[in-house]
C-alpha positions in Angstrom: 80.8 95.0 83.4 78.4 97.8 82.3 79.1 99.7 85.5 82.8 99.5 85.0 82.4 100.9 81.4 80.2 103.8 82.6 82.8 104.6 85.2 85.6 104.4 82.7 83.8 106.9 80.4 83.2 109.1 83.4 86.8 109.1 84.3 87.9 109.9 80.8 85.3 112.7 80.5 86.4 114.2 83.8 90.2 114.0 82.7 89.3 115.8 79.4 87.3 118.4 81.2 90.1 119.1 83.7 92.6 119.3 80.8 90.4 121.8 79.1 90.1 124.0 82.2 93.9 123.9 82.7 94.6 125.8 79.6 94.6 129.1 81.6 96.2 127.8 84.7 98.4 130.5 86.3 101.6 128.3 86.5 101.1 127.2 82.9 99.4 124.5 80.9 102.3 122.2 80.8 102.7 122.3 84.7 99.0 121.6 85.1 98.9 118.8 82.5 101.9 117.0 84.1 100.4 117.1 87.5 97.0 116.0 86.2 98.4 113.1 84.3 100.5 111.9 87.2 97.5 112.2 89.5 95.3 110.2 87.3 98.1 107.5 86.7 98.7 107.1 90.4 95.1 105.9 90.7 95.0 103.9 87.4 95.1 100.6 89.3 92.0 101.1 91.4 89.4 98.6 90.5 86.8 99.1 93.4 83.8 101.0 92.0 83.3 102.9 95.3 86.8 104.1 95.3 86.5 105.3 91.7 83.4 107.2 92.5 85.2 108.8 95.5 88.0 109.9 93.2 85.6 111.2 90.7 83.9 113.2 93.4 87.3 114.7 94.4 87.9 115.5 90.7 84.7 117.4 90.5 85.7 119.3 93.6 89.0 120.2 91.9 87.1 121.3 88.9 85.0 123.7 91.0 88.1 125.0 92.8 89.8 125.8 89.4 86.6 127.6 88.3 86.6 129.6 91.4 90.3 130.4 90.9 89.5 131.8 87.3 86.5 133.8 88.6 88.6 135.3 91.3 91.4 136.2 88.8 88.8 137.8 86.5 87.3 139.8 89.5 90.7 141.0 90.5 91.6 142.1 87.0 88.3 144.1 86.8 88.9 145.6 90.1 92.3 146.8 89.1 90.9 148.3 86.0 88.2 150.2 87.6 89.5 151.1 91.0 92.7 152.4 92.4 
C-alpha cells in the first residue's frame, strides 16, 4: 500500500511538472494539455508497479525532450539575432 501511494504521488508530480513545462509549447498550451491529459488517462487503469515505473521513466524522457526543444528554440532565436 505504501509503495502504491508513493507511485501515485510520483505520477501526480510528473503530471504537474509536464503541465508546467507545456506552457511554452510551440503548438500552444491547450494542445499540449489535451494530449498530456489523454495520455495519462489512457494509462489510468494500470495497477502493476513495474508498468507504472516504466511509464514514469517514459514521462521523464518526455520532460527531457521538451527541455531540449526549448533550449533549441532559444539557441535558434539567439543565432538569428546575432548572425545573418
